[in-house]
C-alpha positions as a Markdown table, in Angstrom:
| # | Residue | x | y | z |
|---|---|---|---|---|
| 1 | Met | -11.5 | -12.9 | 1.5 |
| 2 | Ser | -13.3 | -10.4 | 3.6 |
| 3 | Thr | -10.8 | -10.9 | 6.4 |
| 4 | Leu | -7.9 | -10.2 | 4.0 |
| 5 | Ala | -9.7 | -7.0 | 2.8 |
| 6 | Tyr | -10.2 | -5.9 | 6.4 |
| 7 | Val | -6.5 | -6.4 | 7.2 |
| 8 | Leu | -5.4 | -4.6 | 4.1 |
| 9 | Gln | -7.6 | -1.6 | 4.9 |
| 10 | His | -6.5 | -1.5 | 8.5 |
| 11 | Thr | -2.8 | -1.8 | 7.7 |
| 12 | Leu | -3.2 | 0.8 | 5.0 |
| 13 | Arg | -4.8 | 3.2 | 7.5 |
| 14 | Ala | -2.5 | 2.4 | 10.4 |
| 15 | Ile | 0.8 | 2.5 | 8.5 |
| 16 | Gly | 0.4 | 3.9 | 5.0 |
| 17 | Leu | -1.8 | 6.8 | 5.8 |
| 18 | Lys | -0.7 | 7.7 | 9.3 |
| 19 | Gly | -0.7 | 11.5 | 9.7 |
| 20 | Glu | -2.4 | 12.1 | 6.4 |
| 21 | Lys | -5.9 | 13.6 | 6.1 |
| 22 | Glu | -7.0 | 10.4 | 4.4 |
| 23 | Glu | -6.2 | 8.4 | 7.6 |
| 24 | Arg | -9.9 | 8.7 | 8.7 |
| 25 | Ser | -11.4 | 8.0 | 5.2 |
| 26 | Thr | -14.0 | 5.4 | 4.6 |
| 27 | Cys | -13.1 | 2.1 | 3.0 |
| 28 | Ser | -14.7 | 3.0 | -0.3 |
| 29 | Thr | -12.7 | 6.3 | -0.5 |
| 30 | Ile | -9.4 | 4.5 | 0.2 |
| 31 | Arg | -10.3 | 1.9 | -2.4 |
| 32 | Ile | -11.1 | 4.6 | -5.0 |
| 33 | Lys | -8.0 | 6.7 | -4.3 |
| 34 | Leu | -5.4 | 4.1 | -3.7 |
| 35 | Leu | -6.5 | 0.7 | -4.9 |
| 36 | Lys | -8.4 | 1.3 | -8.1 |
| 37 | Ile | -5.5 | 2.5 | -10.2 |
| 38 | Gly | -4.8 | 1.6 | -13.8 |
| 39 | Ala | -1.5 | -0.2 | -14.1 |
| 40 | Val | 0.5 | -2.5 | -16.4 |
| 41 | Val | 2.1 | -5.5 | -14.6 |
| 42 | Thr | 5.3 | -6.9 | -16.0 |
| 43 | Arg | 7.0 | -10.0 | -14.7 |
| 44 | Asn | 10.4 | -11.6 | -15.2 |
| 45 | Thr | 12.2 | -14.3 | -13.3 |
| 46 | Arg | 13.2 | -12.1 | -10.3 |
| 47 | Arg | 10.7 | -9.2 | -10.1 |
| 48 | Ile | 7.1 | -8.2 | -10.6 |
| 49 | Arg | 6.8 | -4.5 | -11.6 |
| 50 | Leu | 3.8 | -2.2 | -11.6 |
| 51 | His | 3.9 | 0.6 | -14.2 |
| 52 | Leu | 1.3 | 3.1 | -12.9 |
| 53 | Ser | -0.5 | 5.7 | -14.8 |
| 54 | Ser | 1.4 | 9.0 | -14.8 |
| 55 | Asn | -1.9 | 11.0 | -14.7 |
| 56 | His | -3.1 | 9.6 | -11.4 |
| 57 | Pro | -4.3 | 12.6 | -9.2 |
| 58 | Asp | -3.3 | 11.0 | -5.9 |
| 59 | Glu | 0.1 | 9.7 | -7.1 |
| 60 | Gly | 1.9 | 11.5 | -4.2 |
| 61 | Leu | -0.3 | 9.9 | -1.6 |
| 62 | Phe | 0.0 | 6.5 | -3.2 |
| 63 | Arg | 3.8 | 6.7 | -3.2 |
| 64 | Lys | 3.9 | 7.9 | 0.4 |
| 65 | Ala | 1.7 | 5.0 | 1.5 |
| 66 | Phe | 3.6 | 2.5 | -0.5 |
| 67 | Asp | 7.0 | 3.7 | 0.8 |
| 68 | Arg | 5.7 | 3.5 | 4.4 |
| 69 | Leu | 4.3 | 0.0 | 3.9 |
| 70 | Ala | 7.6 | -1.2 | 2.2 |
| 71 | Leu | 9.7 | 0.2 | 5.1 |
| 72 | Ala | 7.4 | -1.5 | 7.7 |
| 73 | Ala | 7.8 | -4.8 | 5.8 |
| 74 | Arg | 11.6 | -4.5 | 5.7 |
| 75 | Leu | 11.7 | -3.6 | 9.4 |
| 76 | Arg | 9.5 | -6.5 | 10.2 |
| 77 | Gly | 11.6 | -8.9 | 8.1 |
| 78 | Ser | 14.8 | -7.8 | 9.9 |
| 79 | Leu | 13.2 | -8.4 | 13.3 |
| 80 | Ala | 11.6 | -11.7 | 12.5 |
| 81 | Pro | 14.7 | -13.9 | 13.3 |
| 82 | Ala | 14.9 | -12.2 | 16.7 |
| 83 | Leu | 11.3 | -12.9 | 17.4 |
| 84 | Gly | 11.2 | -16.5 | 16.2 |
């Protein structure tokens, strides 16, 4: 579990927070600002959706980090057949 947490923090810093002032934040600061967010999770046959609180003070930062991570995942997925 600790390895998974380390990889999550490292990836969040390297990709999600690149160029932001929070890029050099401590693990606990990142956890408080981006990971400890109240949300409702809904699930159907095709999707899992997160309904985040509209009053989150760091919503813009969360969205930027999420969009960057999603883009990196899509790019990695499109390159995977060429690498394999």
